[in-house]
N, C-alpha and C positions, 0 to 999 in steps of 0.2 A: 489369148494366145497371140499372140503378135504378128505382123502381116511378114516378118520374115520366117517363120515357120511352118506357115500351111502354105505357101508358095508353091514351096521346096518340098510338099507333099501330094501335090495334084496330083502329076503325069503319074508315078504309082497307084494313086488312087483312081484317074481315070483309067487307066489301064487294069485294075484286078474290078472294079466297073463292069466294063468291057467284058472281063472272061465272067464274071460272075454272071451278068445279061446272058450272054450267050448259054452256058450254064444251064439257065435257070428256062430260056426257050425250048432246050434240048431233053428237060425233063418235065415239062410240063404237060401236065392231064388235062386233053382237052375237052370242051362242053360235049355232048352227042352232037350232031348237025341236027337234031331238033329242037336244041338246045336254043335261046338268046340271053347272051351274055354283052351287059354294056363293054363299050373299047375304053370307056376309064376303069373299072373294077375290073377288067381282065390285066389291064396295061399295069394299074396299081399291086396289085397282089405277085406280075413278076419284077417289077421296080421295087419292091419293097423286100421280098430276097435278096434280089443282087446288092440293093444298096448296102443291106445290114449284110451282109458277106464282102463287100467292097472294103467296108468300116470296120467292121469287127472280125471278120475269120470268119470261117468255116462253123462256129459254135453258139454265130446267131440263130439268135430261134425266130421264125418268120412268125407262129402263132400269137408274136408278141402284136400285130399289125390291129385284133381287134381291138385292145385295149389301149393301141397310137388312137386311134380313129377314135375313142370317145373324148381322148386330150384333142385332137385337131380340132375333130366339131365345135368345140367349145370354146377354143381362145377365141373366138371374137366376141362371146359373152364379157372377159376378162375388161376385152379392149374397151368395149363398150359401159364397163363400171355396173354390171348387174351386182345384186346384190349376192354375197354367200349362199345363201339360202337356197339361190338356183345356178349355183355354180356344183353342185356335190360332182354329179359325173365329171365335170373337169377337173375336182382335184383328187376324186378317187383314182382316174385315170392316169392323170400325172403323179400321185404317187408310182402305184404300181411300176409304171415307165421308168421312174427315177430307181425304186429297187431295185429291178430289172436290172439298172447299167449298175447301177452299185457293186451287186451281187457278183455282174459280170466282171470288174474291176478287181476284187478280192480274190479271182483264182487264176491260176495261168492259162492266158490266155495267146492266140496268133490274129495279132489285127493289124490294120493300116500301120504305114509312122504316122500318122495324122492321132489316129487316136490313140496308140502307144507315148510321143509324146504326150497331148492331153492329160493320161493321166501321170505319166512321170513329172508331170508339173506341176500337178494339182497336188498331187501324193507331198511331193516335197515343198511346196507352200505352206503344209500344213492344214489343207482343206479336210474336212471331216469326211465319213465315207457315205453320206446324204450331199453333201456338194460337190463330192465329184459324179455323183450320179445326175446333179441338177447338171451341171457343165455338160454332160455327155446328151443329157436329152437336149439344152439348147445348142448343141451341134449337129443331132440330130434332126431336129424341127424342119430347121429351114431345107435341109439336104434334101428329105424326104417328099419335102415341100413341094420338092422341082426335078426329084429323079423321075417321076412319071411323064412326062411333057421329055424329057431327057431321050427316055425307052421311045416313045412315040416318034 
């Protein structure tokens, strides 16, 4: 993605995130008054769903949150140079997320302009189905890393 593509997509993405976040809050099933929930986990679920719908449209599957969590919690191990035998959870989670994104890009979808352009550019560039999924994961990771704080 070039600098000229991403900024042109940002305002519609922010508007879509805002609408998706509002919808997620309105349809949220709240814990009972006797239950205790951490603010971080409470916000993360809402943010994950809203961000997914803002970027990938209504067909985004928020149940991917558990898979993504396995990826996100282990990235630091990769950066720290852990041996591959200690990275099985990371590798498994990464492959499942890449597969989900790859399959998403193969079906008709209604997404943000950013994701539509990303899929268009990667397909036109001759990237493999797996590469397209990896590019989408590379975009998803930093966005979802910051979205819960934007929700707060």
